[in-house]
MARKEZA-997560 format. One record per residue (C-alpha): x, y, z negated; residue number from 1. Coordinates in nm, 4 decimals. Each point is the difference from the previous one (the first is absolute). Layout:
<nodes>
[node [X, Y, Z], NUM]
...
</nodes>
This chain:
<nodes>
[node [-2.1187, 0.8096, -1.1498], 1]
[node [0.1918, 0.1122, 0.3100], 2]
[node [0.1479, -0.2784, 0.2109], 3]
[node [0.3341, 0.1828, -0.0080], 4]
[node [-0.0049, -0.0195, -0.3822], 5]
[node [-0.0814, -0.3697, 0.0126], 6]
[node [0.2908, -0.0596, 0.2381], 7]
[node [0.2319, 0.2096, -0.2182], 8]
[node [-0.1030, -0.1920, -0.3125], 9]
[node [0.0776, -0.3259, 0.1758], 10]
[node [0.3457, 0.1293, 0.0889], 11]
[node [0.0665, 0.1049, -0.3585], 12]
[node [-0.1044, -0.3414, -0.1306], 13]
[node [0.2777, -0.1550, 0.2073], 14]
[node [0.2532, 0.2751, -0.0731], 15]
[node [0.3196, -0.2028, 0.0399], 16]
[node [-0.0941, -0.1595, 0.3324], 17]
[node [-0.1456, 0.3285, 0.1239], 18]
[node [0.3173, 0.1914, -0.0931], 19]
[node [0.2226, -0.2463, 0.1850], 20]
[node [-0.2311, 0.0154, 0.3021], 21]
[node [0.0083, 0.3814, 0.0011], 22]
[node [0.3811, 0.0009, -0.0283], 23]
[node [0.0263, -0.2393, 0.2948], 24]
[node [-0.2187, 0.2280, 0.2121], 25]
[node [0.1922, 0.3085, -0.1202], 26]
[node [0.3302, -0.1537, 0.1088], 27]
[node [-0.1327, -0.0588, 0.3500], 28]
[node [-0.1450, 0.3498, 0.0303], 29]
[node [0.3220, 0.1539, -0.1365], 30]
[node [0.1965, -0.1814, 0.2709], 31]
[node [-0.2373, 0.1323, 0.2669], 32]
[node [0.0309, 0.3543, -0.1372], 33]
[node [0.3786, -0.0289, -0.0196], 34]
[node [0.0261, -0.1127, 0.3621], 35]
[node [-0.2306, 0.2784, 0.1191], 36]
[node [0.1789, 0.2739, -0.1948], 37]
[node [0.3472, -0.1171, 0.1013], 38]
[node [-0.1181, -0.0239, 0.3606], 39]
[node [-0.1228, 0.3590, -0.0255], 40]
[node [0.3333, 0.1094, -0.1466], 41]
[node [0.1984, -0.1706, 0.2748], 42]
[node [-0.2334, 0.1455, 0.2630], 43]
[node [0.0517, 0.3500, -0.1365], 44]
[node [0.3745, -0.0498, -0.0238], 45]
[node [0.0262, -0.1209, 0.3592], 46]
[node [-0.2283, 0.2570, 0.1604], 47]
[node [0.1005, 0.3055, -0.2032], 48]
[node [0.3667, -0.0566, 0.0752], 49]
[node [-0.0335, 0.0397, 0.3745], 50]
[node [-0.1923, 0.3271, -0.0001], 51]
[node [0.1491, 0.3394, 0.0786], 52]
[node [0.1683, -0.0681, 0.3349], 53]
[node [-0.0889, -0.1555, 0.3345], 54]
[node [0.3125, -0.1894, 0.1035], 55]
[node [0.3044, -0.1625, -0.1527], 56]
[node [0.3030, -0.0071, 0.2277], 57]
[node [0.2871, -0.2330, -0.0803], 58]
[node [0.2368, -0.2564, 0.1435], 59]
[node [-0.1396, -0.2683, 0.2246], 60]
[node [-0.1048, -0.3140, -0.1833], 61]
[node [-0.2928, -0.1192, -0.2092], 62]
[node [-0.2884, 0.2482, -0.0265], 63]
[node [-0.1103, -0.1374, -0.3370], 64]
[node [0.3497, 0.0224, -0.1461], 65]
[node [0.0347, 0.3591, 0.1190], 66]
[node [-0.3283, 0.0970, -0.1666], 67]
[node [0.0643, -0.1926, -0.3220], 68]
[node [0.3413, 0.1598, -0.0365], 69]
[node [-0.0887, 0.3545, 0.1041], 70]
[node [-0.3452, 0.0314, -0.1574], 71]
[node [0.0151, -0.2284, -0.3032], 72]
[node [0.3778, -0.0069, -0.0589], 73]
[node [-0.0043, -0.3807, 0.0154], 74]
[node [0.2118, -0.2420, 0.2005], 75]
[node [0.3165, 0.1182, 0.1757], 76]
[node [0.0398, 0.2568, 0.2794], 77]
[node [-0.0320, -0.1374, 0.3522], 78]
[node [0.3045, 0.2044, 0.0948], 79]
[node [0.0940, 0.3591, 0.0735], 80]
[node [-0.0518, 0.2389, 0.2871], 81]
[node [0.2279, 0.2907, 0.1017], 82]
[node [-0.0628, 0.3402, -0.1511], 83]
[node [-0.0061, 0.1272, 0.3560], 84]
[node [-0.3269, -0.1865, 0.0565], 85]
[node [-0.1537, 0.1983, -0.2870], 86]
[node [0.1127, 0.3144, 0.1823], 87]
[node [-0.1865, -0.1213, 0.3086], 88]
[node [-0.3168, 0.0093, -0.2117], 89]
[node [0.0591, 0.3513, -0.1314], 90]
[node [0.1790, 0.1721, 0.2875], 91]
[node [0.0129, -0.2404, 0.2940], 92]
[node [-0.2384, -0.1784, 0.2360], 93]
[node [-0.2526, -0.0997, -0.2693], 94]
[node [-0.0153, 0.3376, -0.1758], 95]
[node [-0.3087, 0.1207, 0.1881], 96]
[node [-0.2055, -0.2877, -0.1447], 97]
[node [0.1446, -0.0004, -0.3520], 98]
[node [-0.1400, 0.2274, -0.2686], 99]
[node [0.2166, -0.1221, -0.2905], 100]
[node [0.2905, -0.2451, -0.0112], 101]
[node [0.1516, -0.1027, -0.3333], 102]
[node [0.3130, -0.2201, 0.0057], 103]
[node [0.0716, -0.2515, -0.2764], 104]
[node [0.3210, -0.1829, -0.0891], 105]
[node [0.0074, -0.3132, -0.2150], 106]
[node [0.2522, -0.2410, -0.1431], 107]
[node [0.0471, 0.1341, -0.3546], 108]
[node [-0.1680, -0.0689, -0.3358], 109]
[node [-0.0056, 0.1254, -0.3563], 110]
[node [-0.1279, -0.2087, -0.2948], 111]
[node [-0.1631, -0.2354, 0.2478], 112]
[node [-0.1865, 0.2759, 0.1878], 113]
[node [0.0686, 0.1096, 0.3565], 114]
[node [0.1964, 0.3192, 0.0613], 115]
[node [-0.1279, 0.1644, 0.3174], 116]
[node [0.1941, 0.2630, 0.1903], 117]
[node [-0.2361, 0.2453, 0.1702], 118]
[node [-0.0765, 0.3702, 0.0546], 119]
[node [-0.2152, 0.2457, -0.2029], 120]
[node [-0.2778, -0.0280, 0.2623], 121]
[node [-0.0744, -0.3433, -0.1440], 122]
[node [-0.1947, 0.1739, -0.2763], 123]
[node [-0.0767, 0.3400, 0.1522], 124]
[node [-0.1427, -0.1178, 0.3349], 125]
[node [-0.1217, -0.3593, -0.0405], 126]
[node [-0.3245, -0.0869, -0.1782], 127]
[node [-0.1166, -0.3118, -0.1826], 128]
[node [-0.3367, -0.1708, -0.0496], 129]
[node [-0.1660, 0.2134, 0.2606], 130]
[node [0.0795, 0.3678, -0.0367], 131]
[node [0.1497, 0.0125, -0.3483], 132]
[node [0.3179, 0.2004, -0.0420], 133]
[node [0.2853, -0.1163, -0.2200], 134]
[node [0.0205, 0.1755, -0.3346], 135]
[node [0.2608, 0.0103, -0.2747], 136]
[node [-0.0610, -0.0597, -0.3699], 137]
[node [0.3376, 0.1606, -0.0669], 138]
[node [0.2546, 0.1881, 0.2075], 139]
[node [-0.0128, 0.0505, 0.3763], 140]
[node [0.0821, -0.1512, 0.3367], 141]
[node [0.3689, -0.0367, 0.0880], 142]
[node [0.1513, 0.2607, 0.2329], 143]
[node [0.1529, -0.0653, 0.3402], 144]
[node [0.3183, 0.1918, -0.0868], 145]
[node [0.0553, -0.1872, -0.3287], 146]
[node [0.1306, -0.3428, 0.1036], 147]
[node [0.0036, -0.1598, -0.3438], 148]
[node [-0.3510, 0.0840, -0.1183], 149]
[node [-0.2607, -0.2706, -0.0493], 150]
[node [-0.3723, -0.0487, -0.0591], 151]
[node [-0.1260, -0.2966, -0.2021], 152]
[node [-0.3278, -0.1918, 0.0256], 153]
[node [-0.2304, -0.0146, -0.3034], 154]
[node [0.0570, -0.3691, -0.0760], 155]
[node [0.3771, 0.0296, 0.0341], 156]
[node [0.0066, 0.2998, -0.2323], 157]
[node [-0.1672, -0.2062, -0.2726], 158]
[node [0.1777, -0.3306, 0.0556], 159]
[node [0.3471, 0.1488, 0.0492], 160]
[node [-0.0504, 0.2768, -0.2628], 161]
[node [0.0906, 0.2774, 0.2417], 162]
[node [-0.0954, 0.3644, -0.0410], 163]
[node [0.0823, 0.3270, 0.1698], 164]
[node [0.3688, 0.0769, -0.0450], 165]
[node [0.1102, -0.3626, -0.0363], 166]
[node [0.2546, -0.1497, 0.2379], 167]
[node [0.0383, -0.3454, 0.1504], 168]
[node [0.2316, -0.1911, 0.2321], 169]
[node [-0.1357, -0.2012, 0.2892], 170]
[node [0.0982, -0.3652, 0.0340], 171]
[node [0.0834, -0.1324, 0.3441], 172]
[node [-0.2335, -0.2909, 0.0807], 173]
[node [-0.1588, -0.1901, -0.2881], 174]
[node [0.0032, 0.1158, -0.3591], 175]
[node [0.2051, -0.3023, -0.1092], 176]
[node [0.3556, -0.0263, 0.1236], 177]
[node [-0.0276, 0.3010, 0.2291], 178]
[node [0.2618, 0.2695, 0.0292], 179]
[node [-0.0812, 0.3071, -0.2116], 180]
[node [0.0707, 0.3206, 0.1901], 181]
[node [0.2067, 0.2640, -0.1778], 182]
[node [-0.2066, 0.3012, 0.1014], 183]
[node [-0.2976, 0.0859, -0.2231], 184]
[node [-0.3444, 0.1293, 0.0928], 185]
[node [-0.1863, 0.2451, -0.2230], 186]
[node [-0.3724, -0.0425, -0.0561], 187]
[node [-0.1773, 0.3271, 0.0825], 188]
[node [-0.3585, -0.1262, 0.0200], 189]
[node [-0.2338, -0.2698, -0.1326], 190]
[node [-0.2873, -0.0854, 0.2343], 191]
[node [-0.3539, -0.0244, -0.1302], 192]
[node [-0.1461, -0.3542, 0.0159], 193]
[node [-0.1325, -0.0840, 0.3466], 194]
[node [-0.0947, -0.3688, -0.0402], 195]
[node [0.2152, -0.0706, 0.3065], 196]
[node [0.3456, -0.1590, 0.0410], 197]
[node [0.1481, 0.3512, -0.0259], 198]
[node [-0.0410, -0.0310, -0.3770], 199]
[node [0.2604, -0.2783, -0.0001], 200]
[node [0.2873, 0.1727, 0.1794], 201]
[node [0.2612, 0.2728, -0.0367], 202]
[node [0.0400, 0.2517, 0.2820], 203]
[node [0.3261, 0.1790, 0.0611], 204]
[node [0.1137, 0.2597, 0.2493], 205]
[node [0.1047, -0.1906, 0.3136], 206]
[node [0.3114, 0.2147, 0.0275], 207]
[node [0.1095, -0.1241, -0.3410], 208]
[node [-0.0863, -0.3550, 0.1044], 209]
[node [0.2573, 0.0367, 0.2787], 210]
[node [0.2496, 0.1963, -0.2069], 211]
[node [0.0465, -0.2693, -0.2666], 212]
[node [0.1400, -0.2235, 0.2725], 213]
[node [0.2075, 0.2773, 0.1545], 214]
[node [0.1510, 0.0862, -0.3393], 215]
[node [0.1030, -0.3611, -0.0572], 216]
[node [0.1469, -0.0250, 0.3480], 217]
[node [0.2041, 0.3126, -0.0685], 218]
[node [0.1202, -0.1331, -0.3362], 219]
[node [0.0930, -0.3279, 0.1690], 220]
[node [0.2016, 0.1897, 0.2601], 221]
[node [0.1685, 0.2794, -0.2005], 222]
[node [0.2589, 0.0695, 0.2615], 223]
[node [-0.2593, 0.0715, 0.2676], 224]
[node [-0.2037, 0.2066, -0.2429], 225]
[node [0.3007, 0.2077, -0.1069], 226]
[node [0.1177, 0.0577, 0.3563], 227]
[node [-0.3503, 0.0944, 0.1082], 228]
[node [-0.0083, -0.2532, 0.2843], 229]
[node [-0.2548, 0.1533, 0.2441], 230]
[node [-0.1202, -0.3445, 0.1135], 231]
[node [-0.0609, -0.1007, -0.3604], 232]
[node [-0.1922, 0.3213, -0.0717], 233]
[node [-0.2058, -0.0431, 0.3147], 234]
[node [-0.0886, -0.3556, -0.1014], 235]
[node [-0.1079, 0.1138, -0.3450], 236]
[node [-0.2152, 0.2935, 0.1006], 237]
[node [-0.1423, -0.0315, 0.3501], 238]
[node [-0.3588, -0.1111, 0.0225], 239]
[node [0.0493, -0.2093, 0.3131], 240]
[node [0.2234, -0.2434, -0.1947], 241]
[node [-0.2645, -0.0550, -0.2640], 242]
[node [-0.2762, -0.2564, -0.0108], 243]
[node [-0.3420, -0.0056, -0.1594], 244]
[node [-0.2270, -0.2877, -0.1001], 245]
[node [-0.3292, 0.1339, 0.1317], 246]
[node [-0.2016, 0.3110, 0.0833], 247]
[node [-0.3512, 0.0785, -0.1274], 248]
[node [-0.1808, 0.1815, 0.2798], 249]
[node [-0.3177, 0.2060, 0.0139], 250]
[node [-0.1318, 0.0405, 0.3561], 251]
[node [-0.1842, 0.3089, 0.1211], 252]
[node [-0.3770, -0.0525, -0.0130], 253]
[node [-0.0784, 0.0760, 0.3657], 254]
[node [-0.0473, -0.1609, 0.2381], 255]
[node [-0.1480, -0.3117, -0.1694], 256]
[node [0.2074, -0.3158, 0.0268], 257]
[node [0.3287, 0.1870, 0.0204], 258]
[node [0.1547, -0.2168, -0.2749], 259]
[node [-0.0457, -0.3144, 0.2108], 260]
[node [0.1557, 0.1709, 0.3009], 261]
[node [0.3062, 0.1077, -0.2016], 262]
[node [0.0297, -0.3468, -0.1526], 263]
[node [-0.0021, -0.1667, 0.3425], 264]
[node [0.2663, 0.2373, 0.1321], 265]
[node [0.2273, -0.0717, -0.2957], 266]
[node [-0.0614, -0.3760, 0.0105], 267]
[node [0.0865, -0.0098, 0.3697], 268]
[node [0.3422, 0.1485, -0.0800], 269]
[node [0.3047, -0.1969, -0.1191], 270]
[node [0.0718, 0.1792, -0.3277], 271]
[node [-0.2994, -0.0068, -0.2367], 272]
[node [-0.3511, -0.1265, -0.0587], 273]
[node [-0.3076, 0.1942, -0.1096], 274]
[node [-0.2807, -0.1595, -0.1996], 275]
[node [-0.3337, 0.1287, -0.1241], 276]
[node [0.0217, -0.0841, -0.3738], 277]
[node [-0.3769, -0.0058, -0.0559], 278]
[node [-0.0413, -0.2781, 0.2576], 279]
[node [0.2908, -0.2069, -0.1261], 280]
[node [-0.1234, 0.0313, -0.3583], 281]
[node [-0.3531, -0.1027, 0.1017], 282]
[node [0.1296, -0.3028, 0.1916], 283]
[node [0.2306, -0.1007, -0.2840], 284]
[node [-0.2723, 0.0447, -0.2596], 285]
[node [-0.2686, -0.1892, 0.1903], 286]
[node [0.2350, -0.2728, 0.1191], 287]
[node [0.1733, -0.0799, -0.3300], 288]
[node [-0.1336, 0.1791, -0.3070], 289]
[node [-0.3655, -0.0189, 0.1027], 290]
[node [0.0092, -0.3767, 0.0544], 291]
[node [0.1801, -0.0567, -0.3276], 292]
[node [-0.2634, 0.2084, -0.1761], 293]
[node [-0.2796, -0.2166, 0.1377], 294]
[node [0.1788, -0.3152, -0.1155], 295]
[node [0.0433, 0.1360, -0.3526], 296]
[node [-0.3570, 0.1284, -0.0049], 297]
[node [-0.1272, -0.3411, 0.1125], 298]
[node [0.1878, -0.1686, -0.2852], 299]
[node [-0.1432, 0.2493, -0.2495], 300]
[node [-0.3541, -0.0535, 0.1305], 301]
[node [0.0463, -0.3767, -0.0376], 302]
[node [0.0886, 0.0646, -0.3645], 303]
[node [-0.3262, 0.1924, -0.0423], 304]
[node [-0.1976, -0.2815, 0.1674], 305]
[node [0.1695, -0.2508, -0.2283], 306]
[node [-0.1037, 0.2108, -0.2994], 307]
[node [-0.3547, 0.0044, 0.1376], 308]
[node [0.0012, -0.3787, 0.0189], 309]
[node [0.1176, 0.0035, -0.3609], 310]
[node [-0.3111, 0.2001, -0.0907], 311]
[node [-0.2194, -0.2588, 0.1732], 312]
[node [0.1698, -0.2896, -0.1804], 313]
[node [-0.0210, 0.1808, -0.3339], 314]
[node [-0.3729, 0.0704, 0.0266], 315]
[node [-0.0839, -0.3380, 0.1532], 316]
[node [0.1837, -0.1896, -0.2758], 317]
[node [-0.1963, 0.1933, -0.2584], 318]
[node [-0.3351, -0.0971, 0.1475], 319]
[node [-0.0237, -0.3285, -0.1919], 320]
[node [0.0305, 0.1936, -0.3278], 321]
[node [-0.2534, 0.2614, 0.1100], 322]
[node [-0.2839, -0.2146, 0.1291], 323]
[node [-0.1861, 0.0290, -0.3308], 324]
[node [0.0444, 0.3800, 0.0073], 325]
[node [-0.1297, 0.0137, 0.3575], 326]
[node [-0.2942, -0.2244, -0.0901], 327]
[node [-0.0914, 0.2337, -0.2873], 328]
[node [0.0072, 0.2971, 0.2383], 329]
[node [-0.2293, -0.1866, 0.2365], 330]
[node [-0.2353, -0.0967, -0.2851], 331]
[node [-0.0227, 0.3652, -0.1034], 332]
[node [-0.1218, 0.0922, 0.3470], 333]
[node [0.3121, 0.0586, 0.2057], 334]
[node [-0.0349, -0.1191, 0.3577], 335]
[node [0.2496, -0.2162, 0.1864], 336]
[node [0.1090, 0.3053, 0.1992], 337]
[node [0.0604, 0.1993, -0.3197], 338]
[node [0.2273, -0.2720, -0.1350], 339]
[node [0.1816, -0.0229, 0.3327], 340]
[node [0.0525, 0.3768, 0.0206], 341]
[node [0.1326, 0.0051, -0.3583], 342]
[node [0.2740, -0.2490, 0.0922], 343]
[node [0.0864, 0.2020, 0.3116], 344]
[node [0.0213, 0.3174, -0.2096], 345]
[node [0.2355, -0.1763, -0.2373], 346]
[node [0.2277, -0.0899, 0.2900], 347]
[node [-0.0149, 0.3573, 0.1331], 348]
[node [0.0797, 0.1472, -0.3416], 349]
[node [0.3062, -0.2219, -0.0377], 350]
[node [0.1214, 0.0997, 0.3469], 351]
[node [-0.0562, 0.3725, -0.0561], 352]
[node [0.1711, -0.0085, -0.3401], 353]
[node [0.2983, -0.1771, 0.1544], 354]
[node [-0.0030, 0.2421, 0.2929], 355]
[node [-0.0052, 0.3091, -0.2227], 356]
[node [0.2816, -0.1352, -0.2156], 357]
[node [0.1939, -0.0993, 0.3120], 358]
[node [-0.0306, 0.3521, 0.1432], 359]
[node [0.1393, 0.1471, -0.3210], 360]
[node [0.2842, -0.2527, -0.0146], 361]
[node [0.0850, 0.0351, 0.3692], 362]
[node [0.0156, 0.3790, -0.0033], 363]
[node [0.1603, 0.0104, -0.3433], 364]
[node [0.2856, -0.2322, 0.0950], 365]
[node [0.0524, 0.1854, 0.3293], 366]
[node [0.0089, 0.3315, -0.1868], 367]
[node [0.2526, -0.1372, -0.2494], 368]
[node [0.2163, -0.1071, 0.2945], 369]
[node [-0.0431, 0.3384, 0.1728], 370]
[node [0.3479, 0.1316, -0.0962], 371]
[node [0.1624, -0.2950, 0.1780], 372]
[node [-0.2406, 0.0276, 0.2933], 373]
[node [0.0826, 0.3705, 0.0337], 374]
[node [0.3711, -0.0794, -0.0141], 375]
[node [-0.0263, -0.2659, 0.2712], 376]
[node [-0.2528, 0.1640, 0.2313], 377]
[node [-0.0153, 0.3678, -0.0975], 378]
[node [-0.3779, -0.0293, -0.0507], 379]
[node [-0.1425, 0.0894, -0.3405], 380]
[node [-0.2806, -0.2337, -0.1115], 381]
[node [-0.2580, 0.1497, -0.2344], 382]
[node [-0.2096, -0.1907, -0.2516], 383]
[node [-0.3173, 0.0846, 0.1939], 384]
[node [0.1402, -0.0587, 0.3478], 385]
[node [-0.2706, -0.2138, 0.1580], 386]
[node [-0.0306, -0.1456, 0.3489], 387]
[node [-0.3387, 0.0349, 0.1676], 388]
[node [-0.0162, -0.3721, 0.0685], 389]
[node [-0.0195, -0.0586, -0.3757], 390]
[node [-0.3617, 0.1125, 0.0195], 391]
[node [-0.0708, -0.3358, 0.1648], 392]
[node [0.1076, -0.1821, -0.3181], 393]
[node [-0.3201, 0.0650, -0.1970], 394]
[node [-0.2513, -0.1249, 0.2600], 395]
[node [0.2450, -0.2765, 0.0880], 396]
[node [0.0096, -0.1190, -0.3614], 397]
[node [-0.3800, 0.0091, -0.0215], 398]
[node [-0.0289, -0.2154, 0.3128], 399]
[node [0.2658, -0.2406, -0.1294], 400]
[node [-0.1665, -0.0245, -0.3412], 401]
[node [-0.3410, -0.0626, 0.1564], 402]
[node [0.1469, -0.2713, 0.2206], 403]
[node [0.1886, -0.1870, -0.2722], 404]
[node [-0.2869, 0.0477, -0.2467], 405]
[node [-0.2554, -0.1537, 0.2338], 406]
[node [0.0818, -0.3641, -0.0906], 407]
[node [-0.0361, 0.0400, -0.3802], 408]
[node [-0.3031, 0.2244, 0.0594], 409]
[node [-0.1651, -0.2763, 0.2017], 410]
[node [0.0825, -0.2428, -0.2806], 411]
[node [-0.1800, 0.2305, -0.2430], 412]
[node [-0.2878, 0.0375, 0.2467], 413]
[node [-0.0533, -0.3784, 0.0073], 414]
[node [0.0167, -0.0488, -0.3780], 415]
[node [-0.2688, -0.2418, -0.1254], 416]
[node [-0.1713, 0.1940, -0.2793], 417]
[node [-0.1711, -0.2886, -0.1728], 418]
[node [0.3065, -0.2252, 0.0021], 419]
[node [0.2308, 0.2804, -0.1221], 420]
[node [-0.2332, 0.0980, -0.2878], 421]
[node [-0.0073, -0.3505, -0.1479], 422]
[node [0.3786, -0.0354, 0.0334], 423]
[node [0.2044, 0.0990, -0.3024], 424]
[node [0.1809, 0.3235, 0.0849], 425]
</nodes>
């Protein structure tokens, strides 16, 4: 009979203890898988968000806060910069180095999602995740001459039940207790899923973003509006009185290193700061998220080791009841090494069964949570979304099982045949 069959029969004879041991190992492996998959999701969310442009230009302050707010629509804006500085990028002293500059304005929400004021070039010129172009599952991009048109991210469209032709009102500040603006935006396009933070935002024509404030100022000052006060009209419509939150900038490819040169020139000035989002994201990820991941992974691995010790205790405690069985095997011609290997195979089988079940549980639970993960991070998690490091689990479990199974295997190896045969089983 095959030694694997002998080991399997021994496991079946102790079905209850074996089942509990397998479940303990499965729990540990599921935790490891969960940490690895979530780490992969967070990694994708962080690194995909910052692709598509070379620099982010905003008010002076924290680099991390500028990136978190502009790229991931988290935290609060550092501040604002004059619209005239954006004109310096497109028509002024920086224009020769800038290929594309896309302004963004923040400070509004709808149903808990950020409302971003920007220009049509946001989706016609910028790319995401390398060289992918934005596409629409319904409708089209908003037009520059239509101030109250809007484009909605894929997640927002589902969560807020918005479709082409629907209208919404932006809320100043947070979604709770904020002032609801009177002007309405009309949805003209639904973006295809991108697995980036763009899925979780609404994008409106920047002109309309400004106009909702101008309209309220005019309604608050009816006399000036009726009389056509030229100062009031100038304040409402001239670009140099406006402010923007940040600018997403693509730098011309040649010569190499031009982005760093432009960033230094801007940072040396008094108005704005320029950051390279890819570097800030990498520093933030490695400095905070990466360390947290290793801590969680270490705790999960300790759970697996604890389950392995449980396998050792389970098999070792059963040795007193199996000495007669081992003695019979020896009397029938099995060598000490054969008996020892059989015990090791039993330990390995228990570990592999727990590992296989843990993989299924870990990926299954993560897949069931994928709608929430997509809502929070914009990354869709598939049932078969594996991380390459998971390939280490199988040989790792074999090594662990061999290690913890060595003590009971040695106990079986040293079994006194004669004494065990005359003892009542």
